[in-house]
Every structure is written in structure tokens, then in C-alpha cells.
C-alpha positions, 0 to 999 in steps of 0.5 A, a space after each residue: 968370712 964364710 956365711 951360710 943361711 939356714 931356712 927350716 921347714 914349714 912350721 919350724 924355726 931355727 930354735 929347734 934342737 936339730 937346727 941348732 945342731 946344724 948351726 953348731 956343725 957349721 960354726 965348727 967349720 968356720 961359718 957365720 950362720 944366719 938363721 932365717 925363721 920365715 913367717 909361715 903365715 905370709 906368702 913365701 914369695 913375699 919373704 925373699 931377701 938379699 944374700 951375700 954373693 959368696 954365701 951358701 944357703 940351705 933350705 929344708 922342705 918349704 924352706 928349700 922353696 924359699 931358698 929357691 926363690 931367693 937364689 933366682 933373684 940373688 945368686 950365691 956360691 951354692 944352694 943346698 935344697 934339703 927335701 924340697 917340697 914337691 909343690 907341683 904335686 899338691 892340689 890347690 884344695 889340698 893346700 887350702 885344707 892343710 892350711 886351714 888346720 893352722 889358720 883362717 880360710 882366707 889366709 889359707 887361700 892366699 898362701 895356697 895361691 902363692 904356692 901354686 904360682 911358684 914354678 920350680 925349675 932348677 934349670 932356671 938358676 945359675 947358682 951351683 946347687 944340689 938337692 938332697 932327700 931322705 932315702 925313706 921319703 916318698 918316691 917323688 922326693 927320692 926321684 928328684 934328689 941328687 943325693 939320698 941321705 941314708 935311713 932318713 925320712 922327711 926330717 933333718 936327722 943326724 945323717 942329714 946334718 952329716 951329709 950337709 957337712 960334707 957338701 960345704 967347704 
């Protein structure tokens, strides 16, 4: 059975219409979809889970960070990083400040520490992978992408879903 995991971006879940559309498109291609809704109030490094070796994993934004952590530990057939957040460019203070809008300061500090301890190097993973970014995103996102999604910002748009559809068998 063909399996694809879908991990949404920060603060999102797979019940949003755009993730439901991606699920529908993947099911049409014969995939069993495993929708993963991270607990955005817990460190990403604590949310790594095992995946099937022949599966595909798609993560968007901070969901792509979680996908990266997963495939470092559990290889799979392919990983698609959608607009992977450039966490190396975020200062500790900005992470704490952004998070305190949504949670208490102690938790914001814990999550910021977790993010700052994650060092992403796509060269460190043995799983075949591709990174996408919207062509209208910030330069650091565009410069690190293997494939640009036309006319798209940092959003899982129809064009983004079409690009993902072309990348899965």
C-alpha cells in the first residue's frame, strides 16, 4: 500500500480546507494518507514518530522541520519539504517574542530553545528529498529551494498542491 504522511505548518492542522484538498488529491492517486497534527505547544524534537520505510512524507513550513527530524531517524522512500522554515535565521529573542503571543513565556522559551538546538543539513539525510518554495516567498526560502511553485507565497495553494502531485508516483 502506498502511504503519504502530511504534516501542516505552525499553528495549522490537517482539517483546514487546503490540507483536505491535498489529502483528496493523494487519495485519488491511490495513497493512504496519514494526517499528522503536531501539538504546537510541545517541542518539535519530542514529536518524532516512526514511519513506514516505503512511505512518502510531506511537511509544510514548521511541519517540514518535523519531517526533517523524522527522516533523520526513520528513513523513507521520499520526503518533500514544503517551504521549510529557515530556523537558522531566527534569533532566540524573536522566537520567544513570536511565541509569547500564543502561550506563556516559560513555554515560549522552552520551544525557542528546542528550535535553536535543531541544526538542519539536508546533506545529513539519506532519504531522497526535494524542497519546494513559493516563488513569492522571502529570498532565503527561494534560494534554498529545489523547485519554485509559481505565483505562490508562504501558503499551501492550489499551485503548491499541483506541484506536490507531480512529485509523487
